[in-house]
KESEFI-807881 format. One line per field, with one value per residue: x, y, z of N, C-alpha, C in turn; residue in one letter; chain. Coordinates in nm, 3 decimals, padded with zeros to 5 digits. Layout:
neast (X / ...)
nnorth (Y / ...)
nup (Z / ...)
caeast (X / ...)
canorth (Y / ...)
caup (Z / ...)
ceast (X / ...)
cnorth (Y / ...)
cup (Z / ...)
aa (A / ...)
ch (A / ...)
//
This chain:
neast (11.159 / 11.107 / 11.341 / 11.522 / 11.626 / 11.767 / 11.853 / 11.784 / 11.924 / 11.977 / 11.685 / 11.550 / 11.475 / 11.439 / 11.466 / 11.690 / 11.748 / 11.683 / 11.764 / 12.045 / 12.040 / 12.015 / 12.205 / 12.420 / 12.380 / 12.443 / 12.664 / 12.796 / 12.765 / 12.889 / 13.130 / 13.106 / 13.107 / 13.368 / 13.538 / 13.403 / 13.293 / 12.997 / 12.726 / 12.664 / 12.803 / 13.065 / 12.856 / 12.901 / 13.155 / 13.201 / 13.019 / 13.228 / 13.486 / 13.370 / 13.338 / 13.609 / 13.728 / 13.566 / 13.647 / 13.940 / 13.923 / 13.760 / 13.955 / 14.149 / 13.914 / 13.725 / 13.501 / 13.365 / 13.366 / 13.369 / 13.420 / 13.413 / 13.241 / 13.333 / 13.263 / 13.454 / 13.655 / 13.601 / 13.528 / 13.774 / 13.900 / 13.795 / 13.893 / 14.149 / 14.167 / 14.071 / 14.276 / 14.366 / 14.433 / 14.364 / 14.373 / 14.189 / 14.041 / 13.839 / 13.801 / 13.645 / 13.451 / 13.306 / 13.263 / 13.005 / 12.895 / 12.746 / 12.676 / 12.455 / 12.306 / 12.224 / 12.068 / 11.832 / 11.728 / 11.480 / 11.259 / 11.071 / 10.730 / 10.560 / 10.810 / 10.954 / 10.725 / 10.737 / 10.956 / 10.949 / 10.789 / 10.959 / 11.089 / 10.940 / 10.916 / 11.148 / 11.351 / 11.648 / 11.774 / 11.933 / 12.136 / 12.234 / 12.390 / 12.566 / 12.856 / 13.060 / 13.099 / 13.129 / 12.964 / 12.715 / 12.672 / 12.590 / 12.388 / 12.161 / 12.183 / 12.131 / 11.884 / 11.764 / 11.744 / 11.909 / 11.809 / 11.653 / 11.842 / 12.048 / 12.301 / 12.534 / 12.672 / 12.855 / 13.009 / 13.227 / 13.329 / 13.290 / 13.430 / 13.307 / 13.035 / 12.708 / 12.542 / 12.716 / 12.769 / 12.900 / 12.854 / 12.670 / 12.682 / 12.806 / 12.643 / 12.456 / 12.690 / 12.729 / 12.519 / 12.459 / 12.283 / 12.070 / 12.038 / 11.771 / 11.600 / 11.607 / 11.521 / 11.557 / 11.534 / 11.433 / 11.512 / 11.653 / 11.636 / 11.819 / 12.083 / 11.975 / 11.800 / 11.807 / 12.069 / 11.987 / 11.860 / 12.008 / 12.158 / 12.020 / 11.793 / 11.517 / 11.347 / 11.217 / 11.085 / 11.045 / 10.879 / 10.708 / 10.637 / 10.402 / 10.448 / 10.549 / 10.561 / 10.919 / 11.020 / 11.072 / 11.038 / 10.894 / 10.694 / 10.613 / 10.463 / 10.454 / 10.570 / 10.412 / 10.214 / 10.452 / 10.449 / 10.239 / 10.213 / 10.496 / 10.370 / 10.245 / 10.128)
nnorth (13.818 / 13.667 / 13.496 / 13.405 / 13.455 / 13.658 / 13.670 / 13.775 / 13.704 / 13.686 / 13.771 / 13.806 / 13.561 / 13.415 / 13.487 / 13.668 / 13.860 / 13.713 / 13.460 / 13.532 / 13.695 / 13.485 / 13.343 / 13.475 / 13.559 / 13.280 / 13.266 / 13.450 / 13.389 / 13.168 / 13.297 / 13.428 / 13.269 / 13.203 / 13.448 / 13.528 / 13.792 / 13.998 / 13.950 / 14.210 / 14.353 / 14.239 / 14.228 / 14.486 / 14.515 / 14.344 / 14.461 / 14.693 / 14.578 / 14.423 / 14.704 / 14.819 / 14.566 / 14.640 / 14.928 / 14.859 / 14.758 / 14.881 / 15.103 / 14.982 / 14.947 / 15.033 / 15.011 / 14.799 / 14.507 / 14.154 / 14.004 / 14.212 / 14.138 / 13.891 / 13.687 / 13.463 / 13.689 / 13.901 / 13.756 / 13.745 / 14.001 / 14.038 / 13.924 / 14.006 / 14.251 / 14.249 / 14.172 / 13.852 / 13.552 / 13.518 / 13.221 / 12.856 / 12.986 / 13.161 / 13.055 / 12.841 / 12.975 / 13.049 / 12.907 / 12.784 / 12.986 / 13.010 / 12.764 / 12.786 / 12.954 / 12.847 / 12.663 / 12.794 / 12.908 / 12.956 / 12.934 / 13.159 / 13.137 / 13.044 / 13.021 / 12.825 / 12.704 / 12.929 / 12.851 / 12.655 / 12.690 / 12.853 / 12.598 / 12.438 / 12.594 / 12.670 / 12.835 / 13.002 / 13.043 / 13.216 / 13.303 / 13.621 / 13.782 / 13.918 / 13.906 / 13.616 / 13.299 / 13.034 / 13.084 / 13.142 / 12.937 / 12.717 / 12.873 / 12.810 / 12.526 / 12.433 / 12.544 / 12.422 / 12.447 / 12.395 / 12.208 / 12.382 / 12.625 / 12.741 / 12.905 / 13.062 / 13.397 / 13.570 / 13.799 / 13.796 / 13.616 / 13.857 / 14.084 / 14.310 / 14.487 / 14.460 / 14.756 / 14.769 / 14.794 / 14.599 / 14.344 / 14.242 / 14.263 / 14.008 / 13.835 / 13.811 / 13.709 / 13.487 / 13.344 / 13.377 / 13.574 / 13.808 / 14.173 / 14.251 / 14.019 / 13.889 / 13.923 / 14.112 / 14.012 / 14.111 / 14.296 / 14.440 / 14.830 / 14.994 / 14.829 / 14.579 / 14.669 / 14.899 / 14.851 / 14.667 / 14.784 / 15.003 / 14.819 / 14.772 / 14.586 / 14.510 / 14.486 / 14.366 / 14.437 / 14.297 / 14.427 / 14.494 / 14.758 / 15.042 / 15.147 / 15.412 / 15.271 / 15.254 / 15.373 / 15.065 / 14.904 / 14.717 / 14.630 / 14.392 / 14.176 / 13.941 / 13.590 / 13.431 / 13.683 / 13.752 / 13.598 / 13.567 / 13.846 / 13.792 / 13.583 / 13.545 / 13.442)
nup (-02.668 / -02.351 / -02.202 / -02.041 / -01.716 / -01.438 / -01.102 / -00.746 / -00.433 / -00.145 / 00.112 / -00.117 / -00.178 / 00.047 / 00.413 / 00.499 / 00.726 / 00.987 / 00.937 / 01.019 / 01.231 / 01.442 / 01.389 / 01.478 / 01.713 / 01.791 / 01.778 / 01.942 / 02.209 / 02.203 / 02.204 / 02.448 / 02.607 / 02.634 / 02.647 / 02.855 / 02.844 / 02.843 / 02.669 / 02.515 / 02.505 / 02.368 / 02.141 / 02.037 / 02.029 / 01.771 / 01.641 / 01.595 / 01.536 / 01.236 / 01.125 / 01.069 / 00.930 / 00.655 / 00.643 / 00.620 / 00.332 / 00.174 / 00.120 / -00.105 / -00.260 / -00.415 / -00.480 / -00.363 / -00.235 / -00.184 / -00.017 / 00.180 / 00.300 / 00.496 / 00.723 / 00.853 / 00.857 / 01.004 / 01.294 / 01.286 / 01.314 / 01.503 / 01.764 / 01.733 / 01.792 / 02.086 / 02.171 / 02.186 / 02.020 / 01.749 / 01.628 / 01.657 / 01.687 / 01.485 / 01.305 / 01.418 / 01.492 / 01.246 / 01.116 / 01.270 / 01.281 / 01.052 / 01.001 / 01.179 / 01.017 / 00.832 / 00.913 / 00.972 / 00.736 / 00.484 / 00.286 / 00.122 / 00.038 / -00.220 / -00.414 / -00.492 / -00.682 / -00.852 / -00.966 / -01.059 / -01.293 / -01.436 / -01.540 / -01.648 / -01.902 / -02.016 / -01.938 / -01.870 / -01.597 / -01.371 / -01.072 / -00.902 / -00.681 / -00.424 / -00.215 / -00.082 / -00.300 / -00.252 / 00.027 / -00.120 / -00.260 / -00.063 / 00.054 / -00.116 / -00.167 / 00.052 / 00.059 / -00.115 / -00.394 / -00.644 / -00.864 / -00.997 / -01.062 / -01.351 / -01.373 / -01.178 / -01.033 / -00.880 / -00.664 / -00.577 / -00.811 / -01.009 / -00.942 / -00.856 / -00.709 / -00.660 / -00.794 / -00.961 / -01.336 / -01.428 / -01.323 / -01.364 / -01.699 / -01.692 / -01.618 / -01.876 / -02.024 / -01.920 / -01.950 / -02.212 / -02.371 / -02.444 / -02.308 / -02.340 / -02.333 / -02.034 / -01.777 / -01.460 / -01.114 / -00.778 / -00.402 / -00.302 / -00.425 / -00.496 / -00.591 / -00.687 / -00.841 / -00.996 / -01.016 / -01.245 / -01.423 / -01.515 / -01.704 / -01.900 / -01.830 / -01.743 / -01.467 / -01.204 / -00.823 / -00.534 / -00.324 / 00.043 / 00.018 / -00.027 / -00.466 / -00.631 / -00.980 / -01.160 / -01.500 / -01.649 / -01.421 / -01.204 / -00.890 / -00.719 / -00.470 / -00.342 / -00.471 / -00.591 / -00.700 / -00.867 / -01.044 / -01.204 / -01.316 / -01.498 / -01.599 / -01.807 / -02.034)
caeast (11.082 / 11.211 / 11.426 / 11.570 / 11.612 / 11.838 / 11.747 / 11.886 / 11.891 / 11.962 / 11.563 / 11.449 / 11.428 / 11.409 / 11.481 / 11.810 / 11.763 / 11.561 / 11.860 / 12.164 / 12.008 / 11.999 / 12.352 / 12.478 / 12.334 / 12.428 / 12.811 / 12.815 / 12.667 / 12.967 / 13.234 / 13.116 / 13.181 / 13.530 / 13.569 / 13.347 / 13.212 / 12.876 / 12.698 / 12.603 / 12.989 / 13.064 / 12.827 / 12.936 / 13.294 / 13.201 / 13.030 / 13.355 / 13.538 / 13.317 / 13.356 / 13.736 / 13.746 / 13.506 / 13.707 / 14.024 / 13.898 / 13.711 / 14.089 / 14.173 / 13.859 / 13.603 / 13.311 / 13.309 / 13.400 / 13.318 / 13.576 / 13.394 / 13.084 / 13.310 / 13.301 / 13.550 / 13.790 / 13.486 / 13.573 / 13.928 / 14.001 / 13.751 / 13.998 / 14.286 / 14.137 / 14.047 / 14.397 / 14.317 / 14.526 / 14.223 / 14.389 / 14.171 / 13.862 / 13.746 / 13.778 / 13.527 / 13.315 / 13.298 / 13.186 / 12.940 / 12.795 / 12.686 / 12.588 / 12.363 / 12.245 / 12.161 / 11.905 / 11.680 / 11.679 / 11.317 / 11.246 / 10.946 / 10.623 / 10.578 / 10.932 / 10.905 / 10.572 / 10.772 / 11.090 / 10.898 / 10.756 / 11.089 / 11.220 / 10.864 / 10.930 / 11.318 / 11.452 / 11.758 / 11.764 / 12.123 / 12.155 / 12.318 / 12.430 / 12.681 / 12.869 / 13.143 / 13.102 / 13.124 / 12.901 / 12.612 / 12.607 / 12.593 / 12.259 / 12.139 / 12.214 / 12.034 / 11.692 / 11.716 / 11.725 / 12.038 / 11.819 / 11.596 / 11.899 / 12.135 / 12.400 / 12.500 / 12.747 / 12.871 / 13.051 / 13.344 / 13.373 / 13.264 / 13.495 / 13.279 / 12.907 / 12.613 / 12.449 / 12.778 / 12.714 / 12.974 / 12.861 / 12.516 / 12.645 / 12.908 / 12.556 / 12.432 / 12.767 / 12.766 / 12.429 / 12.468 / 12.151 / 12.084 / 11.951 / 11.644 / 11.609 / 11.615 / 11.453 / 11.602 / 11.465 / 11.527 / 11.469 / 11.750 / 11.597 / 11.921 / 12.138 / 11.919 / 11.673 / 11.874 / 12.202 / 11.920 / 11.812 / 12.113 / 12.189 / 11.878 / 11.750 / 11.358 / 11.371 / 11.106 / 11.087 / 10.982 / 10.844 / 10.608 / 10.559 / 10.350 / 10.572 / 10.522 / 10.646 / 10.928 / 10.987 / 11.167 / 11.070 / 10.722 / 10.705 / 10.524 / 10.414 / 10.524 / 10.615 / 10.266 / 10.185 / 10.513 / 10.423 / 10.142 / 10.278 / 10.566 / 10.375 / 10.078 / 09.982)
canorth (13.690 / 13.594 / 13.336 / 13.380 / 13.513 / 13.643 / 13.690 / 13.804 / 13.600 / 13.688 / 13.877 / 13.789 / 13.396 / 13.390 / 13.596 / 13.695 / 13.926 / 13.625 / 13.394 / 13.660 / 13.753 / 13.395 / 13.272 / 13.607 / 13.531 / 13.165 / 13.298 / 13.555 / 13.336 / 13.097 / 13.435 / 13.451 / 13.127 / 13.181 / 13.527 / 13.612 / 13.926 / 14.024 / 13.964 / 14.334 / 14.426 / 14.157 / 14.280 / 14.620 / 14.497 / 14.260 / 14.563 / 14.747 / 14.502 / 14.427 / 14.818 / 14.797 / 14.505 / 14.706 / 15.040 / 14.884 / 14.711 / 15.002 / 15.169 / 14.934 / 14.904 / 15.158 / 14.998 / 14.746 / 14.374 / 14.017 / 14.000 / 14.292 / 14.073 / 13.743 / 13.646 / 13.467 / 13.796 / 13.988 / 13.731 / 13.714 / 14.119 / 14.064 / 13.857 / 14.043 / 14.400 / 14.202 / 14.145 / 13.743 / 13.487 / 13.474 / 13.120 / 12.854 / 13.012 / 13.239 / 12.955 / 12.766 / 13.053 / 13.150 / 12.738 / 12.789 / 13.097 / 12.998 / 12.640 / 12.802 / 13.054 / 12.780 / 12.608 / 12.881 / 12.948 / 12.879 / 12.997 / 13.238 / 13.127 / 13.066 / 13.033 / 12.633 / 12.723 / 13.012 / 12.813 / 12.471 / 12.724 / 12.866 / 12.505 / 12.406 / 12.727 / 12.659 / 12.978 / 13.007 / 13.081 / 13.270 / 13.414 / 13.746 / 13.758 / 13.981 / 13.727 / 13.509 / 13.230 / 12.901 / 13.070 / 13.150 / 12.758 / 12.645 / 12.847 / 12.760 / 12.370 / 12.411 / 12.572 / 12.287 / 12.539 / 12.335 / 12.179 / 12.490 / 12.743 / 12.718 / 13.001 / 13.184 / 13.497 / 13.621 / 13.984 / 13.770 / 13.628 / 13.957 / 14.175 / 14.438 / 14.437 / 14.558 / 14.798 / 14.773 / 14.737 / 14.492 / 14.214 / 14.233 / 14.219 / 13.912 / 13.715 / 13.754 / 13.727 / 13.327 / 13.297 / 13.354 / 13.625 / 14.023 / 14.245 / 14.242 / 13.880 / 13.856 / 14.019 / 14.120 / 14.013 / 14.176 / 14.320 / 14.615 / 14.894 / 15.100 / 14.722 / 14.467 / 14.743 / 15.037 / 14.833 / 14.641 / 14.956 / 15.075 / 14.705 / 14.796 / 14.507 / 14.521 / 14.467 / 14.328 / 14.467 / 14.228 / 14.516 / 14.499 / 14.885 / 15.031 / 15.265 / 15.445 / 15.236 / 15.380 / 15.265 / 14.935 / 14.861 / 14.624 / 14.577 / 14.290 / 14.139 / 13.777 / 13.547 / 13.413 / 13.780 / 13.734 / 13.452 / 13.602 / 13.897 / 13.749 / 13.439 / 13.593 / 13.267)
caup (-02.592 / -02.224 / -02.232 / -01.896 / -01.572 / -01.322 / -01.011 / -00.625 / -00.328 / 00.010 / 00.108 / -00.219 / -00.221 / 00.174 / 00.462 / 00.531 / 00.898 / 01.040 / 01.000 / 01.043 / 01.394 / 01.539 / 01.344 / 01.542 / 01.883 / 01.864 / 01.783 / 02.070 / 02.357 / 02.182 / 02.206 / 02.611 / 02.707 / 02.567 / 02.736 / 02.990 / 02.858 / 02.816 / 02.517 / 02.494 / 02.493 / 02.208 / 01.973 / 02.020 / 01.971 / 01.702 / 01.481 / 01.538 / 01.419 / 01.114 / 01.022 / 01.056 / 00.812 / 00.578 / 00.643 / 00.538 / 00.229 / 00.131 / 00.103 / -00.210 / -00.381 / -00.373 / -00.556 / -00.269 / -00.243 / -00.139 / 00.128 / 00.268 / 00.426 / 00.537 / 00.896 / 00.937 / 00.851 / 01.151 / 01.421 / 01.344 / 01.367 / 01.655 / 01.896 / 01.724 / 01.872 / 02.187 / 02.236 / 02.158 / 01.946 / 01.653 / 01.593 / 01.572 / 01.707 / 01.449 / 01.231 / 01.426 / 01.562 / 01.121 / 01.088 / 01.337 / 01.234 / 00.924 / 00.983 / 01.274 / 00.978 / 00.731 / 00.977 / 00.961 / 00.615 / 00.442 / 00.082 / 00.080 / -00.041 / -00.399 / -00.532 / -00.624 / -00.810 / -00.958 / -01.018 / -01.135 / -01.400 / -01.505 / -01.569 / -01.761 / -02.028 / -02.000 / -01.917 / -01.803 / -01.461 / -01.324 / -00.921 / -00.942 / -00.585 / -00.375 / -00.080 / -00.147 / -00.393 / -00.141 / 00.140 / -00.180 / -00.294 / 00.055 / 00.037 / -00.261 / -00.159 / 00.197 / -00.022 / -00.242 / -00.522 / -00.731 / -00.971 / -01.050 / -01.131 / -01.426 / -01.350 / -01.065 / -01.044 / -00.706 / -00.668 / -00.532 / -00.898 / -01.116 / -00.931 / -00.845 / -00.637 / -00.774 / -00.879 / -01.043 / -01.474 / -01.479 / -01.299 / -01.463 / -01.784 / -01.662 / -01.587 / -01.910 / -02.095 / -01.912 / -02.015 / -02.386 / -02.344 / -02.448 / -02.165 / -02.387 / -02.348 / -01.937 / -01.587 / -01.297 / -00.995 / -00.672 / -00.290 / -00.276 / -00.535 / -00.567 / -00.601 / -00.805 / -00.962 / -01.044 / -01.112 / -01.379 / -01.519 / -01.534 / -01.844 / -01.962 / -01.836 / -01.709 / -01.300 / -01.072 / -00.730 / -00.421 / -00.183 / 00.112 / 00.049 / -00.199 / -00.458 / -00.749 / -01.050 / -01.267 / -01.612 / -01.640 / -01.285 / -01.190 / -00.819 / -00.656 / -00.301 / -00.322 / -00.606 / -00.672 / -00.747 / -00.975 / -01.189 / -01.285 / -01.384 / -01.584 / -01.720 / -01.832 / -02.055)
ceast (11.192 / 11.269 / 11.542 / 11.573 / 11.734 / 11.774 / 11.860 / 11.890 / 11.896 / 11.866 / 11.532 / 11.388 / 11.379 / 11.453 / 11.590 / 11.856 / 11.733 / 11.712 / 12.017 / 12.152 / 12.062 / 12.133 / 12.423 / 12.488 / 12.403 / 12.637 / 12.849 / 12.795 / 12.813 / 13.103 / 13.242 / 13.167 / 13.369 / 13.625 / 13.527 / 13.272 / 13.089 / 12.867 / 12.655 / 12.780 / 13.016 / 13.010 / 12.861 / 13.073 / 13.318 / 13.158 / 13.185 / 13.436 / 13.516 / 13.329 / 13.480 / 13.711 / 13.667 / 13.566 / 13.838 / 14.044 / 13.899 / 13.839 / 14.133 / 14.118 / 13.727 / 13.454 / 13.289 / 13.313 / 13.332 / 13.373 / 13.473 / 13.316 / 13.181 / 13.326 / 13.356 / 13.684 / 13.692 / 13.526 / 13.715 / 13.969 / 13.901 / 13.856 / 14.115 / 14.244 / 14.065 / 14.143 / 14.434 / 14.364 / 14.364 / 14.256 / 14.349 / 14.036 / 13.765 / 13.718 / 13.648 / 13.418 / 13.226 / 13.191 / 13.034 / 12.806 / 12.733 / 12.615 / 12.441 / 12.233 / 12.120 / 12.023 / 11.795 / 11.692 / 11.568 / 11.322 / 11.077 / 10.832 / 10.556 / 10.652 / 10.950 / 10.842 / 10.637 / 10.857 / 11.063 / 10.856 / 10.856 / 11.149 / 11.070 / 10.910 / 11.063 / 11.384 / 11.537 / 11.731 / 11.942 / 12.119 / 12.245 / 12.306 / 12.580 / 12.744 / 12.973 / 13.092 / 13.039 / 12.999 / 12.707 / 12.548 / 12.594 / 12.427 / 12.142 / 12.160 / 12.124 / 11.852 / 11.668 / 11.680 / 11.778 / 11.941 / 11.701 / 11.700 / 12.024 / 12.300 / 12.386 / 12.645 / 12.710 / 12.926 / 13.220 / 13.410 / 13.365 / 13.371 / 13.492 / 13.116 / 12.829 / 12.596 / 12.583 / 12.741 / 12.772 / 12.885 / 12.670 / 12.563 / 12.765 / 12.756 / 12.495 / 12.554 / 12.761 / 12.612 / 12.381 / 12.370 / 12.186 / 12.003 / 11.826 / 11.564 / 11.647 / 11.541 / 11.531 / 11.519 / 11.478 / 11.475 / 11.530 / 11.717 / 11.729 / 12.023 / 12.089 / 11.873 / 11.762 / 11.973 / 12.111 / 11.941 / 11.912 / 12.197 / 12.082 / 11.794 / 11.577 / 11.336 / 11.209 / 11.116 / 11.018 / 10.971 / 10.744 / 10.487 / 10.480 / 10.473 / 10.545 / 10.620 / 10.750 / 10.940 / 11.074 / 11.126 / 10.884 / 10.792 / 10.581 / 10.532 / 10.493 / 10.533 / 10.521 / 10.205 / 10.262 / 10.505 / 10.367 / 10.207 / 10.396 / 10.530 / 10.290 / 10.027 / 10.128)
cnorth (13.657 / 13.527 / 13.322 / 13.511 / 13.521 / 13.691 / 13.691 / 13.688 / 13.584 / 13.812 / 13.836 / 13.616 / 13.352 / 13.520 / 13.620 / 13.740 / 13.819 / 13.493 / 13.454 / 13.694 / 13.607 / 13.344 / 13.333 / 13.553 / 13.401 / 13.210 / 13.357 / 13.494 / 13.235 / 13.211 / 13.421 / 13.391 / 13.115 / 13.284 / 13.639 / 13.727 / 13.918 / 14.064 / 14.081 / 14.369 / 14.396 / 14.211 / 14.385 / 14.645 / 14.413 / 14.395 / 14.624 / 14.682 / 14.452 / 14.558 / 14.859 / 14.708 / 14.594 / 14.837 / 15.032 / 14.811 / 14.843 / 15.122 / 15.110 / 14.936 / 15.004 / 15.153 / 14.855 / 14.559 / 14.282 / 14.026 / 14.115 / 14.222 / 13.919 / 13.756 / 13.627 / 13.616 / 13.917 / 13.952 / 13.761 / 13.847 / 14.175 / 14.035 / 13.923 / 14.196 / 14.403 / 14.182 / 13.963 / 13.717 / 13.460 / 13.303 / 13.005 / 12.917 / 13.097 / 13.116 / 12.851 / 12.846 / 13.093 / 13.008 / 12.743 / 12.893 / 13.071 / 12.831 / 12.624 / 12.895 / 12.969 / 12.675 / 12.674 / 12.927 / 12.865 / 12.981 / 12.997 / 13.134 / 13.156 / 13.061 / 12.858 / 12.683 / 12.755 / 12.959 / 12.671 / 12.559 / 12.821 / 12.768 / 12.482 / 12.456 / 12.721 / 12.745 / 12.916 / 13.066 / 13.105 / 13.402 / 13.486 / 13.776 / 13.875 / 13.839 / 13.693 / 13.388 / 13.131 / 12.952 / 13.024 / 13.005 / 12.688 / 12.695 / 12.828 / 12.568 / 12.348 / 12.467 / 12.481 / 12.343 / 12.476 / 12.323 / 12.242 / 12.596 / 12.635 / 12.748 / 13.035 / 13.300 / 13.522 / 13.764 / 13.932 / 13.760 / 13.781 / 14.063 / 14.270 / 14.365 / 14.479 / 14.688 / 14.768 / 14.711 / 14.563 / 14.326 / 14.144 / 14.185 / 14.058 / 13.794 / 13.693 / 13.701 / 13.518 / 13.254 / 13.285 / 13.445 / 13.773 / 14.010 / 14.229 / 14.126 / 13.834 / 13.958 / 13.996 / 14.091 / 14.080 / 14.254 / 14.452 / 14.683 / 14.932 / 14.880 / 14.683 / 14.639 / 14.830 / 15.011 / 14.724 / 14.712 / 14.989 / 15.000 / 14.711 / 14.660 / 14.516 / 14.481 / 14.465 / 14.342 / 14.350 / 14.342 / 14.486 / 14.637 / 14.953 / 15.181 / 15.284 / 15.360 / 15.309 / 15.273 / 15.216 / 14.865 / 14.843 / 14.567 / 14.489 / 14.241 / 14.033 / 13.772 / 13.454 / 13.503 / 13.803 / 13.616 / 13.473 / 13.753 / 13.862 / 13.604 / 13.454 / 13.531 / 13.179)
cup (-02.460 / -02.223 / -02.111 / -01.736 / -01.461 / -01.194 / -00.836 / -00.552 / -00.222 / -00.017 / 00.010 / -00.238 / -00.058 / 00.292 / 00.549 / 00.676 / 00.966 / 01.097 / 01.014 / 01.218 / 01.507 / 01.496 / 01.493 / 01.656 / 01.907 / 01.863 / 01.891 / 02.191 / 02.292 / 02.278 / 02.404 / 02.686 / 02.718 / 02.661 / 02.822 / 02.950 / 02.837 / 02.651 / 02.471 / 02.434 / 02.326 / 02.118 / 01.958 / 01.937 / 01.802 / 01.587 / 01.431 / 01.463 / 01.282 / 01.025 / 01.021 / 00.937 / 00.673 / 00.557 / 00.549 / 00.360 / 00.163 / 00.035 / -00.021 / -00.309 / -00.365 / -00.405 / -00.490 / -00.336 / -00.185 / 00.003 / 00.224 / 00.353 / 00.479 / 00.696 / 00.943 / 00.968 / 00.991 / 01.259 / 01.430 / 01.402 / 01.522 / 01.810 / 01.856 / 01.836 / 02.031 / 02.243 / 02.280 / 02.041 / 01.838 / 01.615 / 01.695 / 01.560 / 01.632 / 01.331 / 01.250 / 01.432 / 01.374 / 01.091 / 01.167 / 01.327 / 01.108 / 00.905 / 01.070 / 01.133 / 00.871 / 00.782 / 00.959 / 00.837 / 00.523 / 00.302 / 00.162 / 00.027 / -00.175 / -00.499 / -00.566 / -00.667 / -00.925 / -01.027 / -01.124 / -01.308 / -01.533 / -01.597 / -01.663 / -01.886 / -02.071 / -01.984 / -01.856 / -01.665 / -01.365 / -01.189 / -00.983 / -00.850 / -00.513 / -00.313 / -00.146 / -00.207 / -00.302 / -00.047 / 00.008 / -00.213 / -00.209 / 00.025 / -00.058 / -00.221 / -00.036 / 00.157 / -00.090 / -00.341 / -00.662 / -00.809 / -01.061 / -01.175 / -01.199 / -01.426 / -01.224 / -01.095 / -00.882 / -00.739 / -00.648 / -00.703 / -01.013 / -01.045 / -00.850 / -00.726 / -00.659 / -00.651 / -00.967 / -01.208 / -01.487 / -01.387 / -01.365 / -01.640 / -01.801 / -01.715 / -01.737 / -02.016 / -02.067 / -01.880 / -02.135 / -02.441 / -02.349 / -02.314 / -02.194 / -02.363 / -02.161 / -01.871 / -01.514 / -01.205 / -00.864 / -00.538 / -00.295 / -00.445 / -00.538 / -00.625 / -00.694 / -00.903 / -01.018 / -01.120 / -01.304 / -01.421 / -01.610 / -01.693 / -01.880 / -01.959 / -01.785 / -01.583 / -01.300 / -00.912 / -00.644 / -00.292 / -00.084 / 00.087 / -00.083 / -00.291 / -00.547 / -00.863 / -01.190 / -01.355 / -01.636 / -01.578 / -01.292 / -01.031 / -00.777 / -00.526 / -00.226 / -00.519 / -00.654 / -00.729 / -00.867 / -01.089 / -01.261 / -01.392 / -01.533 / -01.680 / -01.730 / -01.932 / -02.098)
aa (X / X / X / X / X / X / X / X / X / X / X / X / X / X / X / X / X / X / X / X / X / X / X / X / X / X / X / X / X / X / X / X / X / X / X / X / X / X / X / X / X / X / X / X / X / X / X / X / X / X / X / X / X / X / X / X / X / X / X / X / X / X / X / X / X / X / X / X / X / X / X / X / X / X / X / X / X / X / X / X / X / X / X / X / X / X / X / X / X / X / X / X / X / X / X / X / X / X / X / X / X / X / X / X / X / X / X / X / X / X / X / X / X / X / X / X / X / X / X / X / X / X / X / X / X / X / X / X / X / X / X / X / X / X / X / X / X / X / X / X / X / X / X / X / X / X / X / X / X / X / X / X / X / X / X / X / X / X / X / X / X / X / X / X / X / X / X / X / X / X / X / X / X / X / X / X / X / X / X / X / X / X / X / X / X / X / X / X / X / X / X / X / X / X / X / X / X / X / X / X / X / X / X / X / X / X / X / X / X / X / X / X / X / X / X / X / X / X / X / X / X / X / X / X / X / X / X / X / X / X / X / X / X)
ch (A / A / A / A / A / A / A / A / A / A / A / A / A / A / A / A / A / A / A / A / A / A / A / A / A / A / A / A / A / A / A / A / A / A / A / A / A / A / A / A / A / A / A / A / A / A / A / A / A / A / A / A / A / A / A / A / A / A / A / A / A / A / A / A / A / A / A / A / A / A / A / A / A / A / A / A / A / A / A / A / A / A / A / A / A / A / A / A / A / A / A / A / A / A / A / A / A / A / A / A / A / A / A / A / A / A / A / A / A / A / A / A / A / A / A / A / A / A / A / A / A / A / A / A / A / A / A / A / A / A / A / A / A / A / A / A / A / A / A / A / A / A / A / A / A / A / A / A / A / A / A / A / A / A / A / A / A / A / A / A / A / A / A / A / A / A / A / A / A / A / A / A / A / A / A / A / A / A / A / A / A / A / A / A / A / A / A / A / A / A / A / A / A / A / A / A / A / A / A / A / A / A / A / A / A / A / A / A / A / A / A / A / A / A / A / A / A / A / A / A / A / A / A / A / A / A / A / A / A / A / A / A / A)
//
């Protein structure tokens, strides 16, 4: 019997790329006004700074950690690599990026109706997501999802990222549910779907591509279709 839903956040409930590209463009324009660099050059150096941060963190944590996604570290490293102090401009850009990002965040069609149904049926809903807790909580608030969600597990809290088994086990422990009593919903096949299946959790994969279904995996294209698949009675 289904008693709970584990669900990813980014690119599952809203479109991450639209938000990210808009926010990064706003930040790059701001950097350009400070440094007089061309925007193409800034983007290239920003990507290099991001990769340096990830490379440094990978030396200490092979499984990946939430701080590897931290935009504050990216902006800090960017200014360090071009020979300018990152204080306080890196923090200003960090807030500018995320405020701009949240401006563009819009739920996919059918998400609210889906959560209304989970609420009506008394299902526990747990967000299972990579990235830092602070940012993910802000997204949930901006998207108006707080009243539908019971718990959140971030990779920052778990100490590992999906598809590591530990993050799914932590979600089950916090929800006080068994793997057989929940399903996982996500957009990333390796992280969300394979990760859930490895924990013996049935998975629902949101995708626009036709895909042969594996054991324990059901594909869907939108939340209206998902509701029909999960709530069959």
